[in-house]
N, C-alpha and C positions, 0 to 999 in steps of 0.2 A: 767548399766547391767540389772537391773530389767525391765527397759523400753524395752530393746531389747528382753528379755524373753517374756514379755507380747505381743509385736509386733509379734514375731514368733508364739506364741500360737494363736493369732488372725488369722494370715495367714493360719495356719494349719486347724483351724476350718472352715474358708471360703472354703478351698479346700476339706473339708469333711474328713480330716485326724483326727484320734483320738489323742488327746493330753494326753500323759502319764504323770501324776503328778510324780515328782521325790521327793516328800516330804516323802521319806523313809530314814531311817538311815542305814548306813552300819557299822557293828560291826565286828572287827577282834579279834580272840582269838587264839593267837599263843604262844607257849611255848618258848619264846625267851627273853633274857635280852635286854630291850629297855628303857634306861633312860639316863639322863645327870648326870654323876658322880660329886660329890662336888669338886673333885680335878680338874675337867675341867672348870666349872664355879662356882666360890666360892660365888659370890654375889647372894643371893636368889631371889631378885627382878629381876635381869637380867635373872636368870634361868627361872623364871615363865614367863617372857616375851618371851623368846626363846621357851618354851614349847607351848605357845599360837600360836606363828608364825609357828612352825612345824606342829601343828594340822591343820593349815589353808592351808598347801601345797595341791595344786590341780592338778599340772602337772609337767612334767619333767623339764621345765624351772625354775619354782619356787623351785623345789628340788635342782637343780644344783646351783642356786643363794644362797640358804640357806647353802649348803655345802661350797661354796666359802666364804661367809660371816663368818661362824663359824670358818673356817680354818684361815682366816685373823685375826679375833679378838681374838681367844682363842688357836690357834695352831691346830695340827693334831687331827682329831676326834677320840675319843676312840671307840672301837667296839660297845659298848652299845649305844652310841649316833648315830653312823652310822646306827645301827639297827632301832633306833627310826625314823630316817628320811626315811629309806627304807620302814618301816611299814606305815608311813604317805602317801607316794606315792602309795604304794600297796592299801591302803584303798581308795584313790581317784580313782584309776583304777578299783577297784572292784565296786565302786559306779557307774561309767560309764557303767559297764557291767551289771547293774541292780542286783547286788548281795547285799542281805541284811545282810547276815552273812557268815563268813568264819572262821571255827575253825579247828585247827590241834592238834590232840593228838595221841600219840603213833603210829605215822606213818600213820594215817588216817585223811584225810581232808574232812570235810563236807562243801558244798557250797550251800547255800540257795538262791533261786532267788526271786526277788520281784514279788508278785502275779500279778501285772499289766504289767510285762515286756512283750514287744512285741518280741516274740521268734519264729524263724522259726523251728517249731517242727520237720519238715522233716530232718533237719540237725543233730538232736541229735544222731541218730544211727551211722552216719558217725563219729561224734566226739568220741562216746563211742568206736567204732571199732578202731579208731586211737590209743587209749590208751590200747586196749586189755582188758583183764580181770581185769585190775587195776581200771577202771572207770565204775561206775554204775550210772544210772539215776533213781530216784524214783519219780514217778508222784503222790505223796501223796497230802494231803491237802496243804502242803507247798512244792512245787517241789524242789528237790535238787539233787546234784551230790555227790557221795562218791568216793574219790580217795585214793587208797592204794599206798603209796609212796615206792619207791625202797630205799634200804639202802644208796646208794650214793646220792639220792635226799634229804635224811634226813640231810646230811651234809650242804646242802644249801637250806633250806626250802623256804626262800624268793624268790629265783630264780625259784624254782619249782612252787610256788603259782602264781608268775607273769605270767609264761607261761600258766598255766591253765586258769587264768582270761582272758588272751588274746584270748585263744581258745573259751571260753564261750561268750566273747563279739562278736565273729564271728557268734554266733547264733542269735543275735539281728536282727530284720528286721523292715521295715518301713510299715508294713501292719496294718490293723485296728483291729486285734484281739490280745488278750493277751494270755499268757501261760495258765492261768486258763480256758479261754474259750475253748482252745484246749484240755486240760486235761479232762475237763468235757464231751467232745464229745465222 
């Protein structure tokens, strides 16, 4: 995997494409119960191992496999354990969309973009317009979106966040400039 990544970066450099380092961390701060109850997995060693594996979920396939395995081994997932898995997948998707931080408090979500993200800035007004007055873009030192959630979206925060992340991922481009280059112009 590391070899493939290095090879891809070398090819991109030869083509003159900018290689965006993805050595940034993505942090989610959501007000949701997300844990494995002691009643679900009683053995602490097993529980720690499962936490590590859930934290390593990187895509839908791994997510589905983890759900199947947990269901087979321990029975139907409690809501808090399902939330934990959903958040792990959401975090992986946010990272793919070059999001460094996503926090949701009191019906407002702040989504911070990686400063070296290659974003098609021309698409931002269209995205903001699609959400109406509920979505704003701040081109501050650390560019970010602010989304005011509707009451019904608050009932299913994870689904709403997943949709917004997908839309923000649609802003990414394969050009040679970063969001900070464009914000500074």
